[in-house]
Backbone bond lengths (Angstrom), bond angles and torsions (degrees), N, CA, C in turn:
res aa  C-N    CA-C-N  psi(-1)  N-CA   C-N-CA  omega(-1)  CA-C   N-CA-C  phi
1 M - - - 1.431 - - 1.537 111.51 -
2 L 1.302 117.24 -39.31 1.458 119.94 -178.53 1.516 112.95 -71.31
3 R 1.341 118.63 -23.04 1.462 120.74 179.87 1.484 111.14 -63.38
4 F 1.296 118.82 -26.48 1.444 122.76 -177.86 1.528 111.12 -66.45
5 F 1.324 118.87 -28.20 1.443 121.88 -176.84 1.550 113.00 -97.31
6 Q 1.298 118.34 0.50 1.443 121.01 178.79 1.524 112.46 -74.26
7 K 1.326 116.38 141.98 1.437 120.30 177.79 1.502 112.20 -78.53
8 K 1.319 115.30 146.54 1.463 121.09 178.29 1.485 105.99 -79.80
9 P 1.377 116.47 140.40 1.470 120.03 177.62 1.540 109.26 -68.79
10 K 1.333 114.96 137.05 1.463 120.67 176.22 1.487 112.18 -82.75
11 E 1.371 115.26 144.48 1.451 119.93 178.35 1.534 107.08 -75.46
12 K 1.321 116.31 142.39 1.440 121.19 178.13 1.506 108.85 -71.30
13 Q 1.311 116.67 140.65 1.430 123.20 179.69 1.535 110.26 -127.64
14 P 1.321 117.91 153.78 1.484 118.71 179.55 1.549 108.88 -66.19
15 P 1.294 117.60 154.07 1.503 121.65 -178.14 1.557 109.72 -65.50
16 R 1.325 114.29 154.82 1.436 121.82 177.97 1.530 106.90 -88.08
17 L 1.328 117.90 122.17 1.462 122.65 -177.92 1.522 110.66 -104.79
18 L 1.326 115.64 140.39 1.437 122.02 172.46 1.526 111.03 -127.13
19 D 1.325 116.99 141.81 1.484 119.65 179.53 1.531 107.04 -78.62
20 M 1.346 116.07 -178.27 1.445 119.59 -171.98 1.540 113.07 -66.07
21 Y 1.339 117.58 -14.53 1.407 122.13 177.62 1.531 115.27 -104.12
22 G 1.321 115.03 6.01 1.453 121.25 176.03 1.524 114.90 89.97
23 N 1.325 118.17 7.58 1.442 122.22 177.60 1.539 109.99 -79.46
24 P 1.350 117.68 135.84 1.499 117.69 -179.63 1.531 111.57 -68.76
25 I 1.318 115.81 144.62 1.443 123.09 177.22 1.502 106.83 -112.82
26 M 1.322 115.58 131.85 1.469 123.60 178.92 1.524 109.27 -123.45
27 E 1.361 115.18 166.38 1.431 122.57 176.86 1.589 110.18 -59.07
28 G 1.334 115.55 133.02 1.428 120.71 -179.98 1.501 115.01 93.70
29 D 1.335 118.62 -11.66 1.456 121.78 178.39 1.531 112.77 -67.54
30 E 1.297 117.32 150.98 1.446 122.68 174.95 1.527 107.24 -98.73
31 I 1.318 115.92 132.49 1.442 120.52 180.00 1.515 109.02 -135.08
32 I 1.371 115.67 165.05 1.438 123.80 172.42 1.488 107.51 -112.99
33 S 1.349 115.50 123.20 1.437 121.78 -174.93 1.544 108.27 -89.07
34 H 1.348 116.54 142.50 1.443 120.61 178.09 1.511 109.24 -109.44
35 R 1.294 119.02 16.19 1.474 123.59 177.42 1.535 108.80 -140.09
36 Y 1.336 112.22 158.73 1.459 121.34 174.12 1.527 114.80 61.07
37 E 1.323 118.69 16.25 1.485 120.37 178.15 1.524 113.41 52.77
38 L 1.314 117.83 41.43 1.434 120.16 179.24 1.489 115.06 -85.65
39 G 1.342 114.92 -30.49 1.483 118.32 -178.83 1.518 111.48 73.86
40 Q 1.309 118.71 -135.73 1.426 122.89 -179.53 1.521 109.74 -82.46
41 C 1.367 116.88 132.95 1.460 121.13 -172.04 1.526 108.67 -134.12
42 I 1.350 114.22 162.86 1.471 123.06 169.09 1.482 106.72 -111.82
43 V 1.376 114.55 140.95 1.457 119.90 177.66 1.544 110.23 -87.99
44 E 1.319 116.78 127.11 1.482 120.83 179.04 1.510 107.46 -120.64
45 L 1.321 115.73 146.97 1.457 122.41 176.59 1.510 108.38 -113.52
46 E 1.352 115.99 126.12 1.486 123.05 177.60 1.490 107.69 -127.52
47 G 1.306 117.24 110.48 1.429 120.89 -174.87 1.536 110.12 70.09
48 L 1.353 116.70 -117.47 1.419 122.77 174.72 1.553 111.68 -114.01
49 E 1.324 118.28 20.26 1.462 120.89 -175.75 1.555 108.15 -125.31
50 Y 1.313 115.14 135.79 1.442 122.10 175.96 1.551 111.21 -90.08
51 F 1.330 116.28 145.45 1.439 121.62 177.17 1.549 107.08 -133.85
52 Y 1.344 111.81 143.60 1.459 120.22 172.97 1.533 108.09 -100.76
53 V 1.348 114.25 123.63 1.486 120.42 -177.90 1.518 108.85 -114.04
54 S 1.302 115.83 117.68 1.474 122.21 -177.70 1.538 110.74 -65.99
55 K 1.333 117.13 133.76 1.406 121.50 175.14 1.542 112.23 -71.91
56 H 1.324 115.85 -28.66 1.504 119.56 -174.27 1.539 110.76 -85.73
57 S 1.321 117.10 -51.21 1.463 120.70 -173.92 1.526 113.38 -102.03
58 G 1.329 118.32 -17.09 1.488 119.65 -178.64 1.546 111.54 81.78
59 K 1.332 115.66 -0.21 1.476 118.48 -179.47 1.532 111.05 -64.93
60 R 1.310 116.61 141.83 1.464 123.71 -176.61 1.528 110.26 -115.53
61 V 1.296 117.73 126.37 1.466 123.30 -179.71 1.510 110.18 -129.27
62 S 1.322 118.14 136.64 1.451 125.84 178.81 1.557 109.22 -70.79
63 Y 1.335 114.63 149.01 1.450 121.41 -179.27 1.537 111.83 -65.87
64 T 1.308 118.16 -20.64 1.475 122.78 -179.58 1.550 110.32 -67.77
65 K 1.301 117.15 -27.39 1.486 119.73 179.29 1.468 113.14 -78.11
66 M 1.315 118.49 -12.03 1.499 123.36 -174.51 1.518 111.14 -102.95
67 I 1.308 120.65 5.58 1.473 123.85 -176.69 1.532 108.75 -74.23
68 D 1.370 115.44 130.62 1.422 121.69 176.00 1.524 106.62 -85.36
69 A 1.320 117.73 128.15 1.449 124.33 -172.75 1.568 110.75 -64.92
70 I 1.300 119.19 -34.57 1.428 120.61 -175.55 1.563 111.61 -81.39
71 T 1.291 118.72 -49.31 1.444 120.98 -175.52 1.543 113.31 -91.93
72 G 1.301 117.60 -24.60 1.483 121.13 -175.37 1.534 113.51 82.88
73 N 1.352 116.30 -3.67 1.427 122.08 176.66 1.515 111.96 -83.07
74 Q 1.313 118.37 171.52 1.423 122.85 179.30 1.532 109.16 -84.35
75 K 1.355 115.71 147.47 1.460 122.75 177.25 1.504 109.92 -86.35
76 V 1.300 116.50 56.68 1.458 121.63 179.39 1.532 107.01 -138.09
77 K 1.311 115.44 164.22 1.484 122.46 178.06 1.534 107.15 -123.40
78 K 1.305 118.21 124.15 1.434 122.87 177.17 1.542 111.69 -70.94
79 V 1.332 116.75 132.68 1.433 122.90 179.00 1.539 108.42 -86.41
80 G 1.308 114.79 130.81 1.469 119.12 178.18 1.415 117.86 91.55
């Protein structure tokens, strides 16, 4: 009888990312990074983690390193 009232476990989803102006960032978007000298990047999703991949150098940086401590948004600017 108690099984009827149990909640179903939710599937894990990737975090919701926002650029420095509050625009949502999705996989495949082009952004300009303001850290780590990445320049223009493409957003990639691997598992449940986002990565910024530089178009110029090919360097790959996790989204967790781009979090602004005050706002909680990413230190990137969405292109377009």
